[in-house]
Structure formats: structure tokens, C-alpha cells
C-alpha angles and dihedrals in degrees: 000000000000117000113265115271116232104241118229116249120256117177105046094044092050100043092077089067092074093052096059135042112264134179123226110252131207134168113298133211103321098196110144125233133194114300120230096237101226112092141185119256110280097016128131112253122228116207118230119227114275115273096020118119121237112256116233105198118184109219116263095330087163096042095103093041092063098063108124131182122217113188091337093308131094118253123237092223118112121220119212111290094009121133093189124139098165115152133197107285096039109130104221103184125014131069133307092251132049105242115164125165130047144281092218104139092353106088113143093000118154119271115272116186089205093065116094090221135012142228105194129117093263099049092099095055090051090042091229101113117136117259094253093045095108094048098044104031110028091091093059116100111270096034124102124203093214102038093087096041118083106193126224087245090056093050094052090047096050093043089055092051090051090050090053094047094055096106092151093063120115119271120228089262095053098068129040110189124197099199092165110169132031122199134198120256090251090063099052092095094053094087091213118150104228097167116074094188131059119266093238114063092172140352123183099235091200083088089071094061089067111107099245093043093047090047091048094050093048087062096055094075094057096082141066112214099218111096117219091052117097120247112229111217112187132170093282094052091050090047088052089050091051093045089054094049090046091052097047093046089063093061126093091239093061092038088059093052096043093051092047095052093046090052085048089056090238091128132020095219141001088255093057089049092052093046089052091049093054090051100045094046104030102031112115126234139165112267100158103031139308095333124094091240106143146053136180091251095048092048097044103036107021101031133224138221122223127172093355094305132108110241125186113355098141101153128103093206093053090046093050097048090046088047094052090052091051098248097111121064112191110218104176146303132254101193139007125194132252097243119116097202132033137319094056132157131243131179108203145170121228147151120242113202088322099320122108132237109197096193122359114179120199144160111249119215096004121135118247091248093055094056091040090053098047095048091046092049093051092043090056098037103038107017113185092007148085111279114204115210138167126230120184090337093308119113116238129178131204128195122208133182133201129223108235105178095080134017144193136220113354096354097302117160132232125240108259096181143327127194144149114276105174148356130167129233 
């Protein structure tokens, strides 16, 4: 008998629909357009018309060019081919931690919680050094100029190690995709359903019985997508967060990441690393008003709706389960990745319970720990910036943003979002 499949949640995920206005959706115009040609493993090809050249579209090349400020805050409007869901309060540039002030005359002083930033030997590990710490204090005994800088080569190396360590990923036979029709970047705002069939033709749900998958899926019913409504996190929800972290930390993927960050002096112990993961991913903050209505995990993996648009929602498991329930309507894709096995990358357009996602990038067929590790790595190493990685010899870039309106610990910032912005064929 096959192991039991963890069922997708129904009631908590649906209750939010009664709290905000929604339009009834139905299948839109299903006229097919030219396919892109390159397909994910296990997908059904669509032949382009004779004489047309295959389009080769780099994923979200223009993503980072479309950031626009409106009165000092990011707009929620999407430009064509942008997968942006940055909200007011997202820090797009600086460091992961708030650290004003100066280390002038303060190198190696004792920690003082009343100071806005710090200059002691442990400030790098806590991420609360003053901005001029490296220029003023690195020459002091006990400080290393390189200990706080993760190089591009180191990022590419550790990402390849994480890629090879993902033994829980889907095999080629575990997923059959029906990607159907690819559109151009200029068409992503059209909101036209060009794919009459679901994206997922088949998923081997035995995958969901694996410990990290099961623990991940249990987290998905803890959130209501509508921002502006407080999230209620009780003892059971905290226990599920801790169970997920416990399961992923037992995997080779997260052991690789933990070992790397400890070697880089980013954390003093694995326990400190795990505690920080729980805070940065699951700590609540107010994305839609005064209520504590959001977290990095909810936004990136489960998805949210703000001002009538889907934001976040960058996870293939969540997509499959919601599509299976009839809540996700797959419209088209604008990019698929170069990998010939899972995990791969797809950037797609879809409707989620009547709300549109113009470009949503996601790994396909990866284990939960794989995505969690790469997004965490990039958030820690390149907060608020593009993070260049390498997976199976192919380059891939992830963009993260920090939430700078509220902090935890010694000025540490929460994850606002993380998503794939580019790869090359």
C-alpha cells in the first residue's frame, strides 16, 4: 500500500475569500500561441508554427530595471515581465541589519545594548556592526578582513554543493508538466488564459510523504492570503515551524549550508543559526497596515494577495496543491530553465482564486529544503541584492529583499521576499 498522502488544507486557506472582494473567475480565452520550444523534463511539447524561430527568453532580465519609487515607497504596480511584489518597507539596497553610527574610538568595546550599532568581535555574527566597522576595526587583533565577506566564487561553490546534496528532489518520472504555451514579456499583462489544461498533468504524491515535504505542507494552512488581516500564531503553529526546521536541518542540503555559514563566521553554532532561521522566516510583521499580517515564509512559499494582486507564491508544491483544488488557473509561461532534470525553473502567469500573478518564478521539482537553503543563503550573503549562484553548471540569480520597518534581535531584519530573477540557457 502506498504511504498516505498529506492532504492539502481547505478551510483556513479558503476563509480569506470572504474577507475581501473577489471576482468570480472562469476559463478565459484559450486560444493557443506559439510555444517557446525549451521544455521542462516530463513536459508536453507544443510545436511552433512552421518557419517561426524559437524564442529564447532570459528570465526576468528587466526585473531589476523596473523598480520605481513613489513618494519614497515602492509601488505595487507591476510592469511587463516583472515578477516584483515589493511593498512599502522593503529595503532594496543596503545591508541585512540596521547599523547606524560609527566605530570611531569604539573598536573592541564591550557590548552595550543601548548603542544603535556595535564594534565588538561578535558584531559580525549578530550582524549589528556599525557601517565603518571594517575600515576602522579590521586591523585590530581578532578581526579578519575576509571573515565577513562571502565571495562570488564561494557562493557558486556552495550552491553547487547544495544542488548535488538534494537527494529528496523529484525524479523525472515523478512529475509530468503540461507547460503548453509560452508568451513574450510584453504579453504578461494581458491576463489571457492561453493554456486550456492544468500545468501539472501528474505528480507522484508519494513525494509528499517524505518528512520535509510533509512538514512543509503542514505549514501552508497556517496563513490567510489577504494582507491587512492579522495572522494568529499559536502553540500548534510554532510547533509546526519548529518541526519543519528540525526536519530540514537533518538533510544533507541544510547540513551543507549550516557548515558553510559556520565556517564563514556568520553564526557561532548551529543552534544560533536555526533560531535565526525561525525569526527571519516566520517572524510576523505588518505588510498591509497595523496588523501583524505577514512573514517571509508566508509571502515566498504560500503566497499573499494585496490590493487585488498576487504577491509572492514562488513554490511549486503550493501551486500544484492549489491547482488540484481548482484555486489556481494556469495561464501561460514566459521562461523555462536549461536543466534537463529536476529541479528546474519556470516563470509563469496564473490566476489564484480570481487574482492575477503577472510573472511568478519558481523552482520545479525541488525539495522544500533545497529552496529554503538557497533563499536563506542569498538573504544572509546578499541581502537586498542579486545573488549569483551556480546549479549543475548553469548560472542562476536570486533576488532578496529585507523588511526594514521592524526588526528582531539586535537590529536584524526579516525576509520580505526572495525569488529567482534570472538564469541562462
